[in-house]
C-alpha positions as CSV (number, residue, x, y, z in Angstrom):
1,C,-23.2,33.5,-31.8
2,L,-23.6,36.0,-34.5
3,P,-26.5,35.6,-37.1
4,V,-25.7,34.9,-40.8
5,L,-28.0,36.8,-43.0
6,D,-28.5,36.6,-46.8
7,A,-30.5,39.4,-48.3
8,G,-32.0,40.0,-44.9
9,N,-32.9,36.4,-44.1
10,L,-31.3,34.4,-41.4
11,V,-29.5,31.5,-42.9
12,G,-27.4,30.4,-40.1
13,I,-25.2,31.3,-37.1
14,I,-21.4,31.7,-36.5
15,S,-20.6,30.7,-32.9
16,D,-17.2,31.2,-30.9
17,R,-16.6,27.4,-31.4
18,D,-16.8,28.0,-35.5
19,I,-14.1,30.8,-35.0
20,F,-11.8,28.4,-32.8
21,H,-12.0,25.9,-35.3
22,A,-11.2,28.3,-38.2
23,L,-8.2,29.5,-36.2
24,V,-7.0,26.1,-35.7
25,D,-7.2,25.4,-39.3
26,I,-5.6,28.6,-40.3
27,T,-2.4,27.6,-38.1
28,G,-2.1,24.1,-39.2
29,V,-2.0,22.8,-35.5
30,R,-4.3,19.9,-36.3
31,H,-1.6,18.3,-38.8
32,G,1.0,18.2,-36.5
33,G,4.7,19.5,-37.4
34,H,7.0,21.9,-35.7
35,R,6.7,25.7,-34.6
36,I,9.5,28.0,-35.5
37,C,9.0,31.6,-33.7
38,V,11.5,34.4,-34.7
39,T,11.4,38.2,-34.3
40,I,12.4,40.0,-37.6
41,E,12.9,43.3,-39.1
42,D,9.6,44.6,-40.7
43,R,10.8,44.9,-44.3
44,P,9.9,43.5,-47.6
45,G,11.6,40.1,-48.2
46,S,12.2,39.5,-44.5
47,I,9.7,36.7,-44.2
48,R,11.2,34.9,-47.3
49,E,14.7,35.1,-45.8
50,V,13.5,33.2,-42.8
51,A,11.6,30.8,-44.7
52,D,14.5,30.0,-47.1
53,I,16.8,29.2,-44.0
54,I,14.1,26.8,-42.7
55,R,14.0,25.0,-46.1
56,Q,17.8,24.9,-46.5
57,H,17.7,22.7,-43.2
58,G,15.3,20.2,-44.6
59,F,11.7,21.5,-43.3
60,H,8.8,22.1,-45.5
61,L,6.6,25.1,-44.6
62,Q,3.0,24.4,-43.6
63,G,1.9,28.0,-42.6
64,I,3.1,31.4,-41.8
65,L,1.4,33.8,-39.2
66,T,2.8,37.3,-38.4
67,S,2.1,39.8,-35.6
68,Y,3.3,43.0,-34.5
69,E,2.2,42.6,-30.7
70,G,5.0,42.7,-28.1
71,V,7.9,43.9,-30.5
72,K,9.3,47.0,-31.0
73,E,8.3,49.4,-33.8
74,G,10.1,48.3,-37.1
75,S,9.9,44.5,-36.2
76,R,7.3,41.8,-36.3
77,K,7.2,38.4,-35.0
78,V,6.8,35.4,-37.3
79,V,5.6,32.1,-36.6
80,I,6.2,29.4,-39.1
81,R,4.9,25.9,-38.9
82,T,6.6,23.2,-40.6
83,T,6.3,19.6,-41.4
84,E,9.1,16.9,-42.0
85,M,12.1,16.4,-39.8
86,G,15.3,18.5,-40.5
87,D,18.3,19.7,-38.8
88,F,17.0,21.4,-35.6
89,R,20.4,22.3,-34.2
90,G,21.8,23.7,-37.6
91,L,18.4,25.5,-38.2
92,K,18.7,27.2,-34.7
93,S,22.2,28.2,-35.1
94,D,21.8,29.8,-38.3
95,L,18.7,31.6,-37.3
96,E,20.4,33.0,-34.1
97,V,23.2,34.6,-36.2
98,N,20.8,36.9,-37.9
99,Y,17.6,37.2,-35.6
100,R,16.3,37.7,-32.2
101,S,14.1,35.6,-30.2
102,V,14.4,32.4,-31.9
103,Q,12.3,29.5,-30.4
104,I,11.7,26.1,-32.1
105,R,9.0,23.8,-30.5
106,K,9.5,20.3,-31.8
107,G,6.1,18.5,-32.4
């Protein structure tokens, strides 16, 4: 736990449980949906391009997270959580034409 201070007065605590709940909320996992993971080039507009392809196949975006962990320099991992059902096969096919490491997890 960590203390929460306001002007030097203890007003509460933050626990590992609070941090866990915040991460769950940020990722959107609590609301269901699907997870699409793609390794992309790290440049302006590259996330938007992936998001546009996902929307073209009937999915709505719920959340986007990115990371530089485990990828080569100049690349980044993008995890996009979606809602609604769309064309999974068409989506995977279109993403694999342009991107590496495409993974789609239904549900």
